[in-house]
N, C-alpha and C positions, 0 to 999 in steps of 0.2 A: 419959467419955460414949461409949457403944458406938455405932459407926457401921455403917451397912448395907454390904453387899457392893459395891453400885454405887459408893457414896461412896469406899470403900477403894480400889477399882480406879481411880477418877477421880483420887484424891489422888496416885497414883503418877506421874501426868503432870506434877505440879508439883514443881519442885526448890526446897525450902524455903530453901536456902542462896543462891538467886539472886534478885536484884531485876531484874525484867524491864523491857524497854522497852515502849512502848504497843502496838505491833503484835504483838509476841510474846505479851504478856499476853492480848490479845483472842483470839488464835489458840488459846492454851491453854484459856481459859475456854470457848470454843465446843466444843473437843474433849472437855473434861471434863464437859460437861452431858449427863447420861445419863437424865434423867427422861422420862416418856412424854408430858409436856405441854411447851408452848413456854415454857421458863423465862425469867424476867426477868433481865437483866444489870444488876448494881448496882455502884455505886462507894461505898466507905467511906473517908472522909478524916479521919484523926486530926490535929487541929490543936493548936498551942501556945497557943491563945487561952484566956482565962478568961471564960466566958460570964456570970460573976457581975458583971462590969463592963460597963455599958451600951455603952461605947465599943469593947468587944471582941466584941460580939454580931455575928454574921454572919447576915444574912438577905437574900434576894433571889430573883430568878426569872430564868430564861433559856429561850428557845425553842430546843429541839433541832431541828436541820435535818431530821432524819428521823423526828421524833416518838418516842413511847415504845412504840408497838405496842399500846397499851391504849386501849380506848374510855373516855373520861372523861366522867362525868355532871356537868353544871354546874347549880348552883342560883343564881339571881340574885334578890336582894332589890331591887326597884325599883318605881316607880309611873309611871302615865301614859305619856308618850312613851318614857321610858327602858325601861319594861316591854315596850312594843311592839318597841323596838329589840332587846332581849335575845331575845325570841321569834323575831324575824326572823333573828337571827344564829345561831340553832340551840341556844339554851339548853334544857336538858332540863326544867327547872322554873323558873317565874317567879312571884313573889308578894310579899306584904308581911306585915302583922301577922297575917293569918289563918294563916300557916305556923307561928307561935310555938307554939301548943298542940300542933300535930301533932308537932313536933320535941321539945318539952319533956315532954309527957305521954304521947304514943304511941310515943316512941322511934324516930321515922322518921329514918333516916339513909341513904337510898338515893341518895347523891350523893358525889362525890369532891372537888369544889372549890366553895367559896362565894364569889360576887362580890356586892358591895353598892355602891350609890351612896352618897356621903357623907351625904346627908340621911336614909338608912335605918340608919345605924350606931347611933342611939339604940335602935332596935327590935332590931337584931341583937345589941347589947350584952347584952340580956336572956338571950341564949343562950350567954353566955361560959362558964358552967360545963359546958355540954354540948359546945360546939364547940371550946373552948380545948384541953382535954386531947387531943383527936383531931387537933389541928393544922389545924382547918378554919376558924378565925376569919379573916375577911377582914382584909387588912393593906395599907396604902398602899405599903410597900416591895416587896411581892410583886405590886403592880399589881392587887390584887383589891378595893381601895376606889377607885372611879373613876366619873366621869360618862360616860366612853367605854366603855359596856358592850359595844358591838359589837366593838371591838378586843380587849377582855378575853376575851370568849367565843371569838372567832376564834383568838387566840393560844393559849388553853388547848386548844382542839380540835386545833390544829396541832402540839401537842407541847410546850407550855410547862410547865416543872417548877419547883417551888420548892425552894430549898435553905436550910437553917438549922442552927445548932448544936443538938445535943441536950444533955441534962444532963451528959454526959461529954465535951463539946466535940468530938464527932464529927459529921460531916455524912454522911447516908445518902441516896443519890439513884439512881433507876432511869435507865438511859440507853438502854434498848431491849430487844429480845428476842433469844434465841439464834438465831432464824431470820433475823435481820438479817445482811447481809453484813459482812465484817470492815471494809470501807470505811465503811459506814453507822455501825457502832458506833464506829469511829475518829473520824469527824466529830463525832458526838454527844459523845463523851468529851472531845475537844479543845475544843468549844464550852463545855462545862461547866467544864473546868479553867481556861480563859481567864477566865471570869466569877469563879471562886473566887479565882484569883491576883490579879485586879483588886480584889477585895473585901477584901484584906488590911488590917486595921486599922492606922492610922498609929501608934497608941500601943503596938503590940505590940513587946516586946523579946524577942529570941531567935528560935528557929526557928518558922516559921509552919506549914508542912506537915510533920508528923512521920512520917506514913506514908499511902500511898494503896494501897488493896487493891481488886482487881476480882474479882467472883464472880458466879456464877449462883445462882438461888434455892436449888437443892439441891446445888450443886457446892462444891469447895474454894476457898479464897481464894488469889489470885495477887498477890503484892506487886510494886509497880512501883518503878522507880528514881526517887525524888523529885527528885534533883538534875537529872536529864535533863528532867523535866517543867517545872521552874521555869525552866530555861535554854533551853527549846525555842524 
């Protein structure tokens, strides 16, 4: 794959033979980000899990102390008092059955996270084919199926992110923007890693974290020293 001049220059900042510690990796990622927009800083974690086994599925959510730097649009499925609470908490869209055809037939997907009260999951379930593949289906483990819609909306707006295994048993998560300070990115990264390490399946044999890579949207990947992360 042919890389652009900017990427090639940025890649020179990364020593492929080195596994960096957290602070060094964050510093290199910030220096290597050369795009004209404020790139997102992402963490890619390759695990030793086998997601085909339910007990080795990893899924959860964590509130990053400094947020993600992205404005998150929240859709809440709720009725009555819960709908009023969601609106008061700052949800971008609130509704019930009337939203189904808009999403199913009109292809409306102008939202980043979907929250639902438990009694609305029968309705939301009809959207499984649309929301599922996009990772937008509400889930109790992620705190997006709840009666406490106020807390759910507040947490999401404050920087709550969801982590889960993809089909290749890798977790991909944004932890902020290149414009964040190294301290802010460090705090967010550590908060995420603490949650991931805690989520290690008890049935897993062998190495849990195989590799951890930090990168910006357009920049090269920087590999971290996994042993240091686990024993930090």
